[in-house]
N, C-alpha and C positions, 0 to 999 in steps of 0.2 A: 454733381448737379447743383447749380445755384438757383433754385426755384423760388419764387415768391407767390403768394395767394393774396387775391385781391377781388374786390367787387368789379363786375363787368363795367366797362365804359362804353358809351355810344359807338365809338369807333371799333369796338370788338365784335359788334353783332355779325358782320358778315365772316369773319374768321370762326366765330363759335358755330355759325351754321355749317361751314365747311368741315370743321373738326367733328361735329356731331354726325354728320352724314357719313363721313369716313369711318368713325369709330363703330358705326352699326351696320355698315355695308355688307360684311360677310358673317354677320350673327344670325344664326339659325332661328333663334326665338326673338325676332325683332319684326316690328311692322314696317321698318324701313322708313318711317315718317317721323322719327324722333327730332330731326332738325326743323321740321314744320311745327312740331309740338311745342318746342322752345320758343319759336317766333311768335306762335299764337298766344301762349302764355303771356308773353312780353307785351303784345298788342292789346291784350284784354285786361292788362293790370294784375295778372294773377302770378307773376314772377315774383314771388316774395323774396327769395334769395337767388342770386346768380353770380356765382364764384368762378373765377378763371385761375389756372396755374399757369404762370408765365416764367420764361427763362429767356433772357436776351430779348426782350420785347416779342417773343413768339409764344403764342398760346398752345399750350401743351394738353391742358385738360379743362373741362367744364363741369359743374353741377348746377342743377336746377332744383328748386323746392317751391311748391305751390300749395294752397290750402286745399284740404279735402272736406267733404261733408260726410256725416255719419247719421244713418237713419234714426238712431236714439236721440238725435238733438244735441249730442254733446259737441262742444265747440273747441278750437284751439289745436286741431290736429292738422298736419301737414303731410304732403306726399313728397318723398324724395325721387328725383328722377325727371329726365334722364341725367345719368351721369357718363361723361365721355372723356376718353383719353386717346391721344393720337395713337394710331396702330403701332408705330415704331417705338412708342415710349411706354407701351403697356408693360406691367410687371416690374415697374421701377418705383412704386410707392405713390404715384401721383394721385391715383384714385383714392387711395387710403388717406392721403392728406387732405384732398378735398372733401371727403366724407366727414373726417373729424371736425374740420372747420366749419362745414355746413351745419352739423348738429350742434356745435358749440354756439353759432349764431341763433339757431332755433332756441336754444336754452335761454339765450340772452333776451330773446323777444318774448319770453314767457310762454312758449308753446307747452301744450299739454303732452304732446307726443308727436311721433312721425312714423308713418307706413312706407313700406316699400314692396315692390314686385320684382323678385329676382332670386338668384341663387342662395339658398340657405346657407351654403357652406362659406360664401364670401360675406354676406350681410351679418351672419351670425357672430363674425369677429368683431363686430361694432355693437353687439348687444340686441340686435334684431331677433325675434323669433315669432313663430306662428302662435296664434292664440285663438282656441276654440271660441266661436261666437262672433269673431270680427272677420268679416269676409268681404271679398271682392268677387262678385259673381262671374262664373266662367273661367275661374282660375284655381288650379289645384291647391288646397289650403296651405300646404308646406312651402309655397313659393310667395304667399302673401304674408308679410311679416310686420310687426309693430314693435316700437321702442317707446315706452311711456317715460316721460320726463317727471311727471307728478301724478300720484294716484294710480289708479288701476286702469287697464286697458279696457276701453268701452266695448259693448256688445252692439252688433248692428252691421248694416251693409254700408260699405264704404263707396263713395262715388268721387272720382277725380273731376277736375275742371272740364268743361265742354272742349277746351283747347285739345285735350288728348284724342279728340276725334279728328283733329286737323289732317288733312291729306295734301295740302299744298301751301 
C-alpha cells in the first residue's frame, strides 16, 4: 500500500462525506449522522484538523478533530472523531496512521490534550484511557477516554461542538 496522509482539500469534501457515511453505515453504536457532523464542523469553523489517507488519488480514510469545552473552564482540549476508513480497507493500518498523525498535529498546535468516545481496546493502543472526574454525560465512563499532552487530565463535564447534533 502506497498511502499518503495530508490535510483535506476543498475538492475532497464530497468524497469525505461519502466515505464517512459508508464507514458508519453498519456500525451498531453509531448515530449514522457522522458525515453530517463533519460537514457541520467544517461549516462552523470548528474542524481544527481534517486529515485524509490517500492512495492513487482515492481517499481511503479521514479523521476529524474539533475543540471541546470542559465545565472547569480549562482550555486547549480537543475531541477526536469521527474517524472513518473505507469498509473494504479496514484492518490495514489506515485508521492507526490517521490517529497518530492527528495526535501529532494536535501536539504541534500546543493542545493540552484530546478526548475520544469509543472502544477502549482500540483507543487504548494510542494512550487514551478513562479518567475518573472527566465525563461525557450519558456515556458509560469506560468508553469516554482522554490523552493529556501536558499536565493533568482535567475534572469536569465535556461538551462537544454543537455540530455534533447535526442531522443533515
